C-alpha positions in Angstrom: -117.5 18.9 -119.5 -118.6 20.9 -122.5 -119.2 18.1 -124.5 -121.7 16.5 -121.9 -123.8 20.1 -121.9 -123.9 20.0 -125.7 -125.5 16.3 -125.5 -127.9 18.5 -122.8 -128.5 20.9 -125.4 -129.2 19.2 -128.2 -131.2 16.2 -126.5 -133.3 18.4 -124.3 -133.4 22.0 -125.0 -134.2 21.7 -128.6 -136.9 19.4 -128.2 -138.7 21.8 -126.0 -139.7 23.6 -129.3 -140.6 20.8 -131.0 -144.0 20.6 -132.5 -146.6 17.8 -131.2 -149.7 17.0 -132.3 -151.0 16.6 -129.2 -151.9 19.9 -127.6 -149.5 20.8 -124.3 -152.8 21.6 -122.3 -154.3 18.3 -123.3 -151.2 16.2 -122.1 -152.3 16.2 -118.5 -155.2 16.9 -116.4 -153.0 19.1 -114.0 -150.1 18.0 -112.7 -150.2 14.5 -112.2 -147.1 13.2 -110.6 -147.4 9.6 -111.7 -148.2 10.1 -115.3 -145.4 12.9 -115.6 -143.2 10.8 -113.8 -143.8 8.1 -116.2 -143.4 10.0 -119.2 -140.2 11.3 -118.2 -139.3 7.1 -117.6 -140.0 7.1 -120.9 -137.7 9.5 -122.1 -135.0 8.3 -120.4 -135.2 4.5 -121.8 -135.4 5.7 -125.1 -132.8 8.9 -125.2 -135.4 11.0 -127.3 -137.9 13.3 -126.1 -141.8 13.0 -127.1 -142.6 15.8 -129.6 -145.9 16.0 -127.1 -144.2 16.1 -123.8 -141.4 18.9 -125.1 -144.3 21.2 -125.7 -145.8 20.8 -122.3 -142.3 21.5 -120.8 -142.1 24.8 -122.6 -145.8 25.8 -122.7 -146.4 28.6 -120.0 -150.6 27.9 -120.0 -149.8 23.5 -119.3 -147.2 24.4 -116.5 -149.2 27.2 -114.6 -149.2 26.8 -111.0 -150.8 28.7 -108.6 -148.0 29.7 -105.7 -148.8 28.0 -102.8 -147.8 28.5 -98.8 -145.8 25.0 -98.2 -145.1 25.9 -94.5 -145.2 29.5 -92.3 -142.0 30.6 -94.3 -142.0 29.0 -97.3 -143.9 29.3 -100.6 -143.9 27.8 -103.6 -143.3 29.9 -106.8 -142.4 27.2 -109.5 -144.5 25.7 -112.4 -145.5 22.2 -112.9 -142.5 20.5 -113.6 -139.6 22.2 -112.3 -139.3 24.2 -108.7 -138.9 27.4 -107.4 -138.9 28.1 -103.9 -139.2 31.5 -101.2 -138.2 31.1 -97.5 -138.8 34.2 -95.7 -137.0 35.2 -92.4 -137.2 38.3 -90.5 -134.2 39.5 -92.3 -135.2 39.1 -96.0 -135.7 36.2 -98.4 -134.1 33.2 -99.4 -135.2 32.0 -103.6 -133.9 28.3 -104.4 -133.6 28.0 -108.2 -134.8 30.6 -111.1 -136.7 28.6 -113.6 -136.0 29.9 -117.1 -136.6 31.0 -120.7 -140.3 31.8 -120.7 -141.1 31.1 -117.3 -138.5 33.9 -115.9 -142.0 36.3 -116.1 -144.1 33.5 -114.4 -141.5 33.4 -111.8 -141.7 37.0 -111.3 -145.3 37.2 -111.1 -145.3 34.2 -108.4 -143.0 36.0 -106.0 -145.4 38.9 -106.2 -148.3 37.0 -106.0 -146.4 36.1 -102.3 -146.5 39.7 -101.3 -142.9 39.3 -101.6 -141.1 42.2 -102.9 -137.7 42.1 -104.9 -135.6 43.7 -102.8 -136.1 41.6 -99.8 -134.9 38.9 -101.2 -131.0 38.5 -100.0 -129.6 35.0 -101.7 -130.6 33.1 -104.6 -129.6 29.1 -103.7 -129.3 27.6 -107.4 -128.8 23.9 -106.9 -126.7 22.7 -110.3 -126.1 24.3 -114.0 -128.9 22.5 -116.3 -130.8 25.4 -117.9 -134.1 24.6 -116.0 -132.8 25.4 -112.5 -130.3 28.7 -113.5 -131.7 29.7 -116.9 -133.9 32.7 -115.4 -130.7 34.1 -113.2 -129.4 36.4 -116.2 -133.4 37.8 -116.2 -133.5 38.1 -112.4 -130.1 39.6 -111.0 -131.0 43.3 -112.5 -134.2 43.0 -110.8 -133.1 42.0 -107.5 -130.6 44.6 -105.8 -129.5 43.1 -102.5 -129.6 39.0 -103.4 -126.5 36.8 -103.8 -126.4 34.6 -106.0 -124.7 31.5 -104.9 -123.7 28.1 -106.3 -120.8 25.4 -106.5 -117.8 26.5 -108.5 -118.6 22.8 -110.2 -121.9 24.6 -110.9 -121.1 27.8 -111.9 -118.9 26.4 -114.7 -121.4 24.0 -115.9 -123.7 26.7 -115.9 -121.6 29.0 -118.3 -120.9 25.9 -119.9 -124.4 25.3 -120.9 -124.8 28.4 -121.9 -122.5 28.8 -124.0 -123.5 25.6 -125.8 -126.9 26.7 -125.9 -125.9 29.6 -128.5 -127.0 29.6 -132.3 -129.7 27.5 -131.1 -133.6 28.0 -130.6 -133.9 28.5 -127.1 -130.4 29.8 -126.4 -130.0 31.1 -122.7 -127.5 33.5 -121.0 -125.7 32.9 -117.7 -124.4 35.7 -115.4 -120.5 35.9 -114.0 -120.3 33.8 -110.9 -121.3 35.7 -108.0 -120.7 33.8 -104.6 -118.8 30.4 -105.0 -120.3 27.8 -101.9 -118.4 24.9 -100.6 -119.8 21.9 -99.1 -120.2 22.6 -95.5 -121.1 26.4 -95.9 -124.2 28.1 -93.9 -125.3 30.8 -95.1 -127.2 32.4 -91.9 -130.5 34.9 -92.4 -133.2 36.4 -89.8 -132.0 33.4 -87.6 -132.4 30.8 -90.0 -129.5 28.6 -91.6 -129.0 27.3 -95.0 -126.0 24.8 -95.1 -124.5 23.8 -98.2 -124.1 19.9 -99.6 -122.1 19.1 -102.2 -124.0 16.1 -103.9 -122.5 15.3 -107.1 -123.8 13.4 -109.2 -126.7 14.6 -111.0 -124.0 16.8 -112.3 -120.5 17.4 -111.1 -121.5 20.3 -109.1 -124.7 19.6 -107.7 -125.8 21.0 -103.8 -128.3 20.4 -101.8 -129.2 23.4 -99.2 -131.1 22.3 -95.6 -133.0 25.2 -93.5 -135.8 25.1 -91.1 -139.5 25.2 -91.7 -141.7 26.2 -89.7 -145.6 25.1 -89.3 -147.8 26.7 -85.8 -145.1 26.3 -83.2 -143.2 23.6 -84.8 -140.0 23.8 -86.3 -138.5 20.9 -88.9 -135.1 20.8 -91.1 -135.9 20.8 -94.6 -133.9 19.7 -97.6 -133.8 21.0 -100.9 -132.3 17.8 -103.0 -130.3 19.6 -105.6 -130.5 17.0 -108.3 -132.3 13.2 -108.8 -132.0 12.2 -112.5 -129.2 10.2 -114.1 -129.7 11.8 -117.5 -126.6 13.6 -117.7 -124.2 11.3 -116.7 -120.6 11.1 -118.2 -119.4 7.2 -116.9 -119.2 5.3 -113.9 -117.4 7.4 -111.7 -120.1 10.1 -111.7 -122.3 6.8 -111.0 -120.2 6.1 -108.0 -120.2 9.9 -106.8 -124.3 9.9 -107.1 -124.2 6.9 -105.1 -122.0 7.9 -102.4 -124.2 11.3 -102.7 -127.2 9.6 -101.9 -125.5 7.9 -98.7 -125.1 10.7 -97.1 -128.2 12.2 -97.9 -129.6 9.0 -96.2 -127.2 9.7 -92.9 -128.1 13.1 -92.6 -131.9 11.9 -92.6 -131.2 9.5 -90.2 -129.2 11.8 -87.6 -130.3 11.0 -84.4 -131.9 14.0 -82.8 -131.3 16.2 -86.1 -132.2 14.4 -88.9 -134.4 16.1 -91.9 -138.0 15.5 -92.1 -139.1 17.4 -95.2 -137.9 17.3 -98.9 -138.7 20.6 -100.9 -137.9 18.7 -104.3 -136.4 20.7 -107.1 -138.8 18.7 -109.4 -142.3 17.7 -107.7 -143.2 14.9 -109.6 -140.5 12.9 -108.1 -142.4 13.1 -105.0 -145.6 13.9 -105.8 -145.4 17.2 -104.6 -148.8 18.6 -106.4 -150.9 16.1 -104.8 -149.3 16.8 -101.3 -150.3 20.3 -102.0 -153.7 19.2 -102.4 -154.3 17.4 -99.1 -152.7 20.2 -97.4 -154.9 22.5 -98.8 -157.6 19.8 -97.1 -156.1 19.6 -94.2 -158.1 19.9 -91.0 -157.0 21.7 -87.8 -154.8 19.5 -85.7 -153.6 16.9 -88.7 -150.1 16.2 -89.5 -148.5 17.9 -92.2 -148.2 16.0 -94.8 -144.6 17.6 -95.8 -143.4 16.1 -92.6 -142.6 12.8 -94.3 -139.0 11.7 -93.0 -140.4 8.0 -94.2 -141.2 9.1 -97.6 -137.8 10.8 -98.1 -135.6 7.7 -97.3 -137.7 5.7 -99.4 -137.2 7.9 -102.1 -133.6 7.9 -101.7 -133.7 4.4 -101.0 -135.1 3.8 -105.1 -132.4 7.1 -106.3 -129.7 4.3 -104.6 -131.3 1.0 -106.3 -131.6 2.8 -109.4 -127.7 4.3 -109.6 -126.9 0.7 -108.6 -128.9 -1.0 -111.8 -126.5 2.3 -113.8 -123.4 1.4 -112.2 -123.5 -2.1 -113.4 -124.4 -0.9 -117.0 -122.0 2.0 -117.4 -119.1 -0.9 -116.0 -120.7 -3.1 -118.9 -121.9 -5.7 -116.4 
């Protein structure tokens, strides 16, 4: 585990500070999902972070996205390349993931712009132990007096190992001690909404996904935040097999008759055209369908992830 984390830190965290010939602001016009996805695909093939992409990932001005309302009870408070979600209930608010480093203040400011008091946040659900999803926990912990921080046992272990491995690097980060340890099937109920923990190992061994209800007028839909999509931290074929099993489990949940999942509020919006959907939602006319209610799109994304993982499994097995 520690060796894997050190590799991630060396390949990603350090490269975030690399200087590039192209300014971060000029790399993309806005937050275009397809272009960002293409650049990450290039990074995945070479294993070397392009300097201009690394700089863009770490520049607040380039990453800025104004908070926006995805559903009546959900606000987006993340940045361009990595998400953070607020889910509101009658008894308080749930935050999903914490951002990191230079974006800790961005997250706090974004939360404030939604009109949410930090004391109203009751739970912080964290998807896995990578720095971009949990690196802000240490800064948030003293500011959220009523919040319980939640992650799987494996996720906590990954986060602690990742923070330790970053010590002495230009972008060291700290992690809070484990708070609430969640396991597959656990349910957290707050204000009439139930957040269900689904362990989905693969992206990391400790990755979790969460399902919960989202509201659009008189309609209620089941949503999911899938905890990890990438294959950038694979230790061997067993982990890819776990990834495939997780993807198959997610597909079954989406297709469950009468109780399926209709919405994917993703951890990295460029993976499923989130910014483009944001723009479509802003232009939505009365009576039009909600663009984020898209089970067919979620199933297509799951199928793509499975195909990619199957190819990776063959490569890991040397076939």
